[in-house]
Structure formats: structure tokens, C-alpha cells
C-alpha positions in Angstrom: 104.5 24.5 109.3 100.8 25.3 109.1 99.2 28.2 107.2 98.3 30.2 110.3 102.0 30.3 111.4 103.1 31.2 107.9 100.6 34.1 107.7 101.4 35.3 111.1 105.1 35.3 110.3 104.5 37.2 107.0 102.2 39.7 108.7 104.7 40.2 111.5 107.5 40.7 109.1 105.5 43.2 107.1 104.7 45.2 110.2 108.4 45.2 111.2 109.3 46.3 107.7 106.7 49.0 107.8 108.0 50.1 111.2 111.5 50.3 109.9 110.4 52.4 106.9 108.3 54.6 109.1 111.2 55.1 111.6 113.6 55.9 108.7 111.2 58.4 107.2 110.8 60.3 110.5 114.6 60.2 111.2 115.2 61.6 107.7 112.6 64.3 108.2 114.1 65.1 111.6 117.6 65.3 110.1 116.3 67.5 107.2 114.7 69.9 109.7 117.9 70.0 111.8 119.9 70.7 108.7 117.4 73.4 107.6 117.7 75.0 111.1 121.5 74.9 110.9 121.4 76.6 107.5 119.0 79.3 108.7 121.2 79.9 111.9 124.2 80.2 109.6 122.4 82.6 107.3 121.2 84.6 110.3 124.7 84.9 111.8 126.2 86.0 108.5 123.5 88.6 108.1 124.2 90.0 111.6 127.9 90.1 110.8 127.4 91.8 107.5 124.9 94.3 108.8 127.1 95.2 111.7 130.1 95.8 109.5 128.0 97.7 107.1 126.5 100.0 109.7 129.9 100.7 111.3 131.3 101.4 107.8 128.5 103.8 107.1 128.8 105.6 110.5 132.6 106.0 110.2 134.6 106.0 107.0 131.9 106.1 104.3 130.6 109.4 105.7 134.0 110.9 105.2 134.5 109.3 101.8 131.2 110.7 100.5 132.2 114.2 101.7 135.5 114.1 99.9 135.8 116.6 97.1 136.2 115.3 93.6 139.8 115.5 92.4 141.2 115.6 96.0 143.1 112.9 97.9 141.3 111.0 100.6 143.1 112.2 103.7 141.1 110.3 106.3 143.2 107.9 108.3 141.1 104.8 109.1 142.6 102.7 111.8 142.7 99.0 110.9 144.0 97.0 113.8 143.6 93.4 112.8 143.3 91.0 109.8 140.3 89.0 110.9 137.1 91.0 111.3 134.8 88.3 110.1 134.8 85.3 112.5 131.3 84.0 111.5 132.2 83.8 107.9 135.7 82.4 108.3 134.8 79.9 110.9 131.8 78.6 109.0 132.8 78.8 105.4 132.2 75.1 104.9 128.5 75.9 105.5 128.3 77.7 102.2 128.0 74.4 100.4 124.8 73.6 102.3 123.1 76.6 100.8 121.0 75.4 97.9 120.9 78.7 96.0 124.0 79.1 93.9 123.5 82.8 93.5 123.3 83.3 97.2 126.6 81.4 97.7 128.3 83.4 95.0 127.0 86.7 96.4 128.1 85.9 100.0 131.6 85.1 98.7 131.6 88.3 96.6 130.5 90.5 99.5 133.2 89.2 101.8 135.9 89.5 99.1 134.8 93.1 98.4 134.8 93.9 102.2 138.3 92.5 102.6 139.4 94.3 99.4 138.1 97.6 100.7 139.8 97.1 104.1 143.1 96.5 102.2 142.3 99.6 100.1 142.0 101.7 103.3 145.1 100.1 104.8 147.1 101.2 101.7 145.5 104.6 101.8 146.7 104.9 105.4 150.2 104.2 104.2 149.9 106.9 101.5 148.8 109.3 104.2 151.7 108.4 106.4 154.1 109.0 103.5 152.4 112.3 102.7 152.9 113.4 106.3 156.5 112.2 106.3 157.3 114.1 103.1 155.6 117.2 104.4 157.7 117.3 107.5 161.1 115.9 106.7 162.3 116.6 103.1 164.2 119.6 102.0 162.0 122.3 100.5 162.5 121.8 96.7 162.7 118.0 96.9 159.8 117.9 99.3 157.5 119.8 96.9 158.3 117.5 93.9 157.8 114.3 96.0 154.7 115.8 97.6 153.2 116.7 94.2 153.7 113.2 92.7 152.4 111.6 95.9 149.3 113.8 96.0 148.6 113.0 92.3 148.8 109.3 93.1 146.6 109.8 96.1 143.9 111.5 94.0 143.9 108.6 91.5 143.7 106.2 94.4 140.9 108.1 96.0 138.9 107.6 92.9 139.5 103.9 93.1 138.3 103.9 96.7 135.1 105.6 95.7 134.5 103.1 92.9 135.2 100.2 95.2 132.9 101.7 97.8 130.0 101.9 95.2 130.5 98.3 94.2 130.6 97.1 97.8 127.5 99.0 98.8 125.6 97.6 95.8 126.7 94.1 96.5 125.9 94.2 100.2 122.5 95.7 99.6 121.7 92.9 97.1 122.8 90.2 99.6 120.9 91.7 102.5 117.7 91.9 100.4 118.2 88.3 99.2 118.9 86.9 102.7 116.1 88.9 104.3 113.7 87.2 101.9 115.0 83.7 102.9 114.7 84.3 106.6 
């Protein structure tokens, strides 16, 4: 083999190797950009879901909760018709691991946990209201008054818990919206 052939082979091999590295670099960059876009789309969809729930919550039940007198039961029946209100979160929960910010992941999980907890809180409050109405209508007079009094006392305590849960939820959602808006 002569020297020209050897040099040609080595140069050709180096160009092929360079081409492979260059292709790999651009493919990785393309994958990274695609991943980044997926994460931003996920974040955007979560933000829309949270803001929608939040605005509906403010327009409906929170208004009534804030107008409740201190020391009074919360006698607002809030219809809860399903268990799954958060399809974006629940169908894409595996995407949380792709978010690089640990605080953001934790705050997203906390917000959804608090939202679900407050839905359960209102669901339980609805059952207390139903019991209150049942006692008010169907018990004998003396027994009705005793049962009604103890139920109202429990409802007052529970109403205070609702107000506390509401404050924590609002604080948490506001922090998450602020954090996610900055990342968009």
C-alpha cells in the first residue's frame, strides 16, 4: 500500500468520523429542543387547567365562603358531580419527572393535592348540610333540637377548617402560577 492511499484512507475515515459526530450532535440538539418543547407544552396545559379551576372556584364557592359569618356553619351546597376534574395532570403525571426544578415539581403536586382535598372537604360539607336538612324536617321536636344543635356545632368547627384549607390552597396556587408564569 502506498502512502497516498494510506493518507486518503485516514482522511476519509476522519471525515466520516467527523460527520458521525456532527450528525449525533445535531440529533441530540434536536431531541433536546423537542423535549424542552414537550415540557413547556405540559407546563402550559397544567397552567391552563389550574387557572381554569381557580377562576371557577373564585367565581362560585369561594365568594360564598368569604361572605360566611365567623362562628356560623357554611350552609352553601356545592354540587360535586365527578371524581376526576384534572385530566391534564392525571394523564400526564409522568411528565413531572422531566421538570428540572424540584421546587416546581413539589409545588405542582401540593397544589393538586390541596385542590383534591378541598373538593373532598366540600363533598363532606354537602353531606353535613344534607343531614342538617334531614334533622330539621324529620325528627321529633325535642330530639331534633338536640341533634340539630350538636350537628350545627360540628358544622361550625368544620367551616373553620374549610376557611383554613381555602387560605392554604389560594396561597399555594398563587405561588405556583407565579413560578410557572416566569418559566413560560
